[in-house]
C-alpha positions as CSV (number, residue, x, y, z in Angstrom):
1,M,-4.5,-22.9,-34.2
2,K,-4.7,-24.9,-31.0
3,I,-2.0,-26.5,-28.9
4,D,-2.9,-30.1,-27.6
5,K,0.4,-30.9,-26.0
6,L,3.9,-29.3,-25.3
7,R,7.1,-31.0,-24.2
8,L,10.2,-28.9,-23.1
9,K,13.8,-30.1,-22.7
10,N,16.5,-27.8,-21.1
11,F,14.1,-24.9,-21.3
12,R,14.7,-22.4,-18.4
13,A,13.9,-24.1,-15.2
14,Y,12.8,-27.3,-16.7
15,E,15.2,-30.4,-17.5
16,E,12.2,-31.9,-19.1
17,I,8.4,-31.5,-18.7
18,E,5.2,-32.5,-20.7
19,L,1.9,-30.7,-20.5
20,E,-1.5,-31.4,-22.1
21,F,-4.0,-28.6,-22.7
22,H,-7.7,-28.4,-23.0
23,P,-9.1,-26.9,-26.3
24,N,-10.9,-24.1,-24.4
25,F,-9.5,-22.6,-21.2
26,N,-6.4,-23.5,-19.4
27,I,-5.0,-22.1,-16.1
28,I,-1.4,-22.7,-14.9
29,I,-0.7,-22.2,-11.3
30,G,2.4,-22.7,-9.0
31,G,4.5,-20.8,-6.6
32,N,6.7,-17.9,-7.6
33,G,9.8,-19.2,-9.5
34,T,8.1,-22.6,-10.4
35,G,8.2,-21.8,-14.1
36,K,4.6,-20.6,-15.1
37,T,5.9,-17.8,-17.2
38,A,8.5,-20.1,-18.8
39,I,5.7,-22.4,-20.0
40,L,3.9,-19.3,-21.7
41,E,7.3,-18.2,-23.3
42,A,7.9,-21.7,-24.6
43,L,4.2,-21.6,-26.1
44,T,5.1,-18.4,-27.9
45,I,7.9,-20.3,-29.7
46,A,5.5,-23.2,-30.5
47,A,2.8,-21.0,-31.6
48,G,5.2,-18.6,-33.3
49,S,6.4,-21.4,-35.5
50,F,3.2,-20.6,-37.6
51,F,4.8,-17.3,-38.3
52,L,7.7,-19.1,-40.1
53,G,5.4,-19.3,-43.2
54,I,3.8,-15.8,-42.9
55,D,5.6,-12.9,-44.5
56,Y,6.2,-9.9,-42.2
57,A,5.0,-11.8,-39.0
58,E,7.6,-11.8,-36.4
59,T,8.3,-15.2,-35.0
60,R,9.9,-16.2,-31.6
61,H,13.1,-18.0,-31.5
62,I,14.8,-19.8,-28.5
63,K,16.9,-17.1,-26.8
64,L,20.0,-17.3,-24.7
65,E,17.9,-16.7,-21.4
66,D,15.8,-19.6,-22.3
67,I,18.7,-22.1,-22.0
68,R,18.6,-24.1,-18.8
69,V,21.8,-23.8,-16.6
70,I,23.3,-26.0,-14.0
71,N,25.4,-24.4,-11.3
72,S,28.5,-26.2,-10.1
73,E,31.0,-25.1,-7.4
74,Y,33.3,-23.2,-10.0
75,D,31.0,-22.7,-13.0
76,I,27.7,-22.2,-14.6
77,N,27.1,-24.8,-17.4
78,E,24.5,-24.4,-20.2
79,Q,22.5,-27.4,-21.1
80,F,21.8,-28.5,-24.7
81,P,19.8,-29.2,-26.7
82,V,17.0,-26.8,-25.8
83,E,13.9,-28.3,-27.3
84,V,10.4,-27.0,-27.7
85,E,8.2,-29.7,-29.1
86,A,4.4,-29.3,-29.8
87,W,1.3,-31.2,-30.9
88,G,-1.6,-29.2,-32.1
89,E,-4.1,-28.4,-34.8
90,L,-4.1,-25.7,-37.6
91,M,-7.2,-25.2,-39.8
92,G,-8.5,-28.7,-38.9
93,K,-5.2,-30.4,-39.6
94,K,-3.2,-32.2,-36.8
95,L,0.4,-31.3,-36.7
96,H,3.5,-32.1,-34.8
97,W,6.7,-30.0,-34.8
98,T,9.8,-29.2,-32.9
99,R,12.2,-26.1,-32.5
100,E,15.6,-26.8,-31.2
101,L,18.8,-24.7,-30.2
102,T,21.9,-27.0,-30.2
103,G,24.5,-24.6,-29.0
104,P,25.0,-20.8,-27.7
105,K,26.1,-19.6,-31.1
106,N,23.7,-21.6,-33.2
107,K,20.3,-20.5,-34.5
108,T,16.9,-22.0,-33.6
109,T,16.3,-24.8,-36.0
110,Y,13.1,-25.2,-37.9
111,V,13.9,-28.3,-39.9
112,N,11.4,-30.3,-37.8
113,A,8.8,-27.5,-38.0
114,Q,8.4,-27.7,-41.9
115,D,4.9,-29.0,-41.7
116,I,3.5,-26.0,-39.7
117,K,5.7,-23.7,-41.7
118,N,4.4,-25.1,-45.0
119,S,0.8,-25.1,-43.7
120,A,1.1,-21.5,-42.9
121,K,2.5,-20.6,-46.3
122,E,-0.3,-22.5,-48.0
123,I,-2.8,-20.3,-45.9
124,Q,-1.0,-17.2,-46.9
125,D,-1.1,-18.1,-50.6
126,R,-4.8,-18.8,-50.4
127,I,-5.4,-15.4,-48.8
128,R,-3.3,-13.7,-51.4
129,A,-5.4,-15.5,-54.1
130,G,-8.5,-13.8,-52.8
131,E,-9.9,-16.7,-50.7
132,Q,-11.9,-15.7,-47.6
133,I,-10.8,-18.4,-45.2
134,N,-10.7,-17.9,-41.5
135,L,-7.4,-17.1,-40.0
136,P,-6.5,-18.0,-36.4
137,I,-5.5,-15.4,-33.8
138,V,-2.1,-15.9,-32.1
139,A,-1.4,-13.4,-29.4
140,Y,0.5,-13.1,-26.1
141,Y,-0.2,-10.7,-23.3
142,S,2.8,-10.6,-20.8
143,T,2.9,-8.9,-17.3
144,E,4.3,-5.8,-19.1
145,R,1.2,-5.4,-21.3
146,L,0.1,-2.1,-19.7
147,W,3.5,-0.3,-19.5
148,K,5.8,-1.2,-22.4
149,E,4.9,0.3,-25.6
150,R,6.6,-0.7,-28.9
151,L,8.7,2.3,-30.1
152,D,8.4,1.8,-33.9
153,T,5.8,3.8,-35.9
154,T,4.4,0.9,-37.9
155,Q,1.3,2.2,-39.7
156,L,-1.8,0.2,-40.8
157,S,-1.0,-1.6,-44.0
158,G,-4.4,-2.9,-45.1
159,S,-3.1,-6.5,-45.0
160,R,-5.1,-9.1,-43.0
161,L,-1.9,-11.0,-42.3
162,R,0.5,-8.1,-41.5
163,D,-1.9,-6.0,-39.3
164,G,-3.6,-9.0,-37.7
165,Y,-0.4,-10.5,-36.5
166,Y,1.5,-7.3,-35.8
167,N,3.3,-7.4,-32.4
168,G,1.4,-10.6,-31.6
169,L,4.2,-12.3,-29.5
170,K,6.0,-9.5,-28.1
171,A,6.0,-8.2,-24.5
172,T,5.1,-4.7,-25.6
173,S,1.6,-3.4,-25.7
174,N,-0.4,-2.8,-28.8
175,N,-2.3,0.2,-27.7
176,K,-1.0,2.8,-30.1
177,F,-1.6,0.6,-33.1
178,F,-5.1,-0.2,-31.9
179,S,-5.8,3.4,-31.4
180,K,-4.7,4.2,-34.9
181,W,-7.1,1.4,-36.2
182,F,-10.0,2.7,-34.0
183,E,-9.6,6.2,-35.4
184,K,-9.5,5.1,-39.0
185,E,-12.5,3.0,-38.5
186,E,-14.5,6.0,-37.1
187,I,-13.3,8.2,-39.9
188,V,-14.6,5.7,-42.4
189,V,-18.0,5.6,-40.5
190,L,-18.2,9.4,-40.8
191,Q,-17.2,9.9,-44.3
192,Q,-19.0,6.9,-46.0
193,R,-22.0,7.1,-43.6
194,K,-22.0,3.2,-42.9
195,D,-21.5,1.1,-39.9
196,S,-18.2,-0.6,-39.1
197,S,-18.4,-4.3,-38.3
198,G,-15.0,-3.9,-36.7
199,L,-16.0,-1.3,-34.3
200,F,-19.2,-3.4,-33.5
201,V,-17.1,-6.4,-32.7
202,V,-14.6,-4.5,-30.4
203,R,-17.4,-2.8,-28.6
204,K,-19.5,-5.8,-28.1
205,A,-16.5,-7.7,-26.7
206,V,-15.5,-4.9,-24.3
207,S,-19.2,-4.4,-23.0
208,T,-19.2,-8.2,-22.4
209,C,-16.1,-8.2,-20.4
210,L,-16.5,-4.8,-18.7
211,E,-20.1,-4.6,-17.6
212,D,-19.8,-0.9,-16.5
213,C,-18.6,0.1,-20.0
214,E,-21.3,1.8,-22.2
215,N,-19.2,2.7,-25.1
216,I,-15.5,3.3,-26.3
217,Y,-14.8,5.9,-28.9
218,F,-11.9,8.0,-30.3
219,D,-12.0,11.7,-29.1
220,Y,-10.8,13.8,-32.0
221,N,-10.2,16.8,-29.8
222,R,-8.1,14.9,-27.4
223,K,-6.7,12.5,-30.0
224,E,-7.1,9.5,-27.7
225,L,-9.6,6.7,-26.8
226,V,-12.3,7.5,-24.3
227,M,-14.4,5.1,-22.3
228,E,-18.0,5.9,-21.4
229,F,-19.4,4.4,-18.3
230,N,-23.0,3.4,-17.7
231,D,-23.3,6.2,-15.0
232,G,-22.4,8.8,-17.7
233,R,-18.8,9.3,-16.7
234,K,-16.3,9.7,-19.6
235,L,-12.5,9.0,-19.0
236,P,-9.6,9.0,-21.4
237,F,-7.8,5.7,-21.5
238,K,-4.8,7.0,-19.7
239,Y,-6.9,8.0,-16.7
240,L,-8.6,4.7,-16.1
241,S,-7.6,2.5,-13.2
242,D,-4.9,-0.1,-13.9
243,G,-7.5,-2.9,-13.6
244,V,-9.9,-1.3,-16.1
245,R,-7.1,-0.3,-18.5
246,N,-5.7,-3.8,-18.3
247,M,-9.0,-5.5,-19.2
248,L,-10.0,-2.9,-21.8
249,A,-6.6,-3.0,-23.6
250,M,-6.5,-6.8,-23.8
251,V,-10.1,-7.5,-24.7
252,A,-10.1,-4.7,-27.3
253,D,-6.9,-6.0,-28.7
254,I,-8.1,-9.5,-29.1
255,A,-11.3,-8.3,-30.7
256,F,-9.5,-6.0,-32.9
257,R,-7.2,-8.7,-34.1
258,C,-10.3,-11.0,-34.8
259,S,-11.8,-8.2,-36.9
260,I,-8.6,-7.6,-38.9
261,L,-7.9,-11.3,-39.5
262,N,-11.5,-12.2,-40.5
263,P,-13.3,-9.2,-41.8
264,H,-15.6,-11.4,-43.8
265,L,-17.1,-12.7,-40.6
266,R,-18.3,-9.2,-39.8
267,E,-20.2,-8.9,-36.5
268,E,-19.4,-12.6,-35.7
269,A,-15.6,-12.1,-36.0
270,A,-15.1,-12.5,-32.2
271,S,-17.3,-15.4,-31.7
272,K,-16.1,-17.5,-34.8
273,T,-12.4,-16.8,-34.9
274,T,-10.4,-19.6,-33.5
275,G,-6.7,-19.5,-32.3
276,L,-4.6,-19.3,-29.3
277,V,-4.4,-16.5,-26.7
278,L,-1.7,-16.5,-24.0
279,V,-2.1,-14.3,-20.8
280,D,0.5,-14.0,-18.1
281,E,-1.2,-13.1,-14.7
282,L,-4.8,-12.9,-15.8
283,D,-5.6,-11.3,-12.4
284,L,-3.2,-8.5,-12.9
285,H,-4.7,-5.5,-11.1
286,L,-8.2,-6.9,-11.2
287,H,-10.5,-6.4,-8.3
288,P,-11.9,-9.6,-6.6
289,S,-15.3,-9.0,-8.0
290,W,-13.8,-9.0,-11.6
291,Q,-11.6,-12.1,-10.8
292,K,-14.7,-14.2,-10.3
293,K,-16.1,-13.1,-13.7
294,V,-13.0,-12.8,-16.0
295,V,-13.0,-16.4,-17.1
296,K,-16.7,-16.6,-17.9
297,S,-16.6,-13.1,-19.7
298,L,-13.6,-14.1,-21.8
299,K,-15.2,-17.5,-22.9
300,E,-18.5,-15.6,-23.8
301,A,-16.8,-13.0,-25.7
302,F,-14.4,-15.4,-27.6
303,P,-15.9,-18.9,-27.5
304,S,-13.8,-20.4,-30.1
305,I,-10.4,-19.3,-28.9
306,Q,-8.1,-21.6,-26.8
307,F,-6.9,-19.6,-23.7
308,I,-3.8,-20.6,-21.7
309,V,-3.1,-18.2,-18.8
310,T,-1.4,-18.0,-15.5
311,T,-2.9,-16.7,-12.2
312,H,-2.2,-16.4,-8.5
313,S,-5.9,-15.9,-7.7
314,P,-7.9,-18.6,-5.9
315,L,-11.1,-16.7,-7.0
316,I,-10.3,-17.2,-10.7
317,L,-9.5,-20.9,-10.0
318,S,-12.7,-21.6,-8.5
319,T,-14.5,-20.5,-11.8
320,V,-12.6,-22.9,-14.1
321,Q,-14.3,-26.0,-15.4
322,D,-11.9,-26.8,-18.2
323,R,-8.3,-27.4,-17.1
324,I,-6.1,-26.4,-14.2
325,I,-2.4,-27.3,-14.5
326,T,-0.2,-27.1,-11.3
327,V,3.6,-26.9,-11.9
328,Q,5.8,-27.9,-9.1
329,S,9.4,-29.3,-8.9
330,G,9.6,-29.4,-12.6
331,K,6.6,-31.5,-13.1
332,A,2.9,-30.9,-14.1
333,Y,-0.2,-32.0,-12.2
334,Y,-3.9,-31.7,-12.9
335,P,-5.9,-31.1,-9.8
336,Q,-9.6,-32.0,-10.0
337,N,-12.9,-30.8,-8.5
338,I,-11.9,-27.1,-7.9
339,Y,-14.9,-25.5,-9.6
340,G,-17.2,-23.7,-7.3
341,R,-15.1,-24.1,-4.1
342,T,-14.5,-21.3,-1.8
343,A,-11.3,-19.1,-2.0
344,N,-10.0,-20.5,1.4
345,D,-10.6,-24.0,0.1
346,V,-8.8,-23.5,-3.1
347,L,-5.8,-21.9,-1.3
348,R,-5.6,-24.7,1.1
349,N,-6.1,-27.7,-1.2
350,A,-5.1,-26.5,-4.8
351,M,-2.5,-24.0,-4.0
352,D,-1.1,-25.6,-0.9
353,T,-1.2,-22.2,1.0
354,A,-2.7,-21.5,4.4
355,E,-5.6,-19.1,4.3
356,R,-4.4,-17.5,7.5
357,L,-1.1,-16.3,9.0
358,E,0.6,-19.3,10.6
359,S,0.8,-17.6,14.0
360,I,-3.0,-17.0,14.1
361,Q,-3.8,-20.5,12.8
362,D,-1.5,-22.0,15.5
363,L,-3.3,-20.0,18.2
364,L,-6.8,-21.1,16.7
365,D,-5.6,-24.9,16.7
366,E,-4.4,-24.6,20.3
367,Y,-7.7,-23.0,21.4
368,F,-9.9,-25.7,19.7
369,E,-7.7,-28.5,21.2
370,L,-8.4,-27.0,24.6
371,I,-12.2,-26.7,24.0
372,E,-12.5,-30.2,22.8
373,A,-10.5,-31.4,25.8
374,G,-13.0,-29.7,28.1
375,E,-10.6,-26.9,29.1
376,G,-12.2,-24.2,27.1
377,N,-12.7,-22.0,30.3
378,S,-9.4,-22.5,31.6
379,A,-6.9,-19.6,32.2
380,Q,-4.7,-20.8,29.3
381,A,-7.8,-20.9,26.9
382,Q,-8.9,-17.5,28.1
383,Q,-5.6,-16.0,27.6
384,I,-5.4,-17.4,24.0
385,R,-9.0,-16.2,23.3
386,E,-8.0,-12.6,24.5
387,K,-5.2,-12.7,22.0
388,L,-7.5,-13.9,19.1
389,D,-10.1,-11.4,19.9
390,Q,-7.6,-8.5,19.8
391,S,-6.0,-9.9,16.5
392,I,-9.0,-11.1,14.4
393,G,-12.1,-9.9,16.3
394,N,-14.6,-12.0,18.2
395,N,-17.0,-12.0,15.2
396,D,-14.5,-14.2,13.1
397,P,-16.3,-17.3,11.8
398,E,-13.9,-19.7,13.7
399,L,-14.4,-17.8,16.9
400,V,-18.2,-17.9,16.5
401,R,-17.9,-21.6,16.1
402,A,-15.6,-21.8,19.1
403,D,-18.4,-20.1,21.2
404,V,-21.0,-22.7,19.9
405,L,-18.6,-25.5,20.8
406,L,-18.1,-24.0,24.2
407,S,-21.8,-23.8,24.9
408,F,-22.1,-27.4,23.8
409,Y,-19.4,-28.7,26.1
410,D,-20.7,-26.5,29.0
411,D,-24.1,-28.2,28.6
């Protein structure tokens, strides 16, 4: 599954908006409150329409909190209809479908989503008939992906459809379910004395995205997952830093789902599985050095999956060659030529954010104006320079440049 285009009407902050997506990697940016997460939530409704035709899979309907409201002087008025319309592709077939909520007491319609529902049902029937067709991954990783664990005690069923799509569109994490699968796979390896392609897929994906990871395994004494580093350190999952846990949990879960959905692909499950993965705040808890690598690593580990993510990181934006979408004032824009730029340049030109504190930038601007006017050695300029030296240090690149200009104008 891939989503080519999405149109929203009366969905959360949006009166109406239309967005187009790249088949590979998409990053949505915008200030706080501009509706980045709302777009991902709408995409879970669009992609979740696939689950209408899959038994046991939990779909996502339009909720009351998804309804756009208008505040008047004396009232808060809900706006209807709420519409989520999508154009995309499923198993090589182009589809167009709509989900709609027409009133606060009504249910989300699927009358205009019959095509994707029927296509999903056909896929399910073929799987049950024993065909080894490739299933698409559909998964959403919210900002709560590290902390909020699902409370049910669902066990592995052995079904590609049920296990592969379990908890796929929920805000809760999948760590316990994944851990159960990992333990089961290692037991099979020990008992049957044969390799597990599923474990291979997960470990390869994790090592691709976490370069310090030597291995992950289930510790039977501790009854938990352990990560082994290249330097020999071994740490249980719960003792890892938030950044490492975040990446390990997400990457392992994607790879785990690929392996469950398409076991016949064996060691190539991660590289050949298609589908859609949504990630809110891709930079969550990631060190800047990881932020510069995360897009490349995910594309390398899962080259056939469409990613649609949000971020606040200029370092991540500078690594994207596919598509960046800026949401602002209820509209979508597509900035160009960001790849390879410096973080400061991205902040200034793509994110409309000053790279310095305004008070410091104002002093710098005033100082350079004095230098260019030939007054760089005046009492006023020296007073400003003293403030800047105390604030940012005389080795700041802009102050070094100022010294070069001063020497030029002195000559």
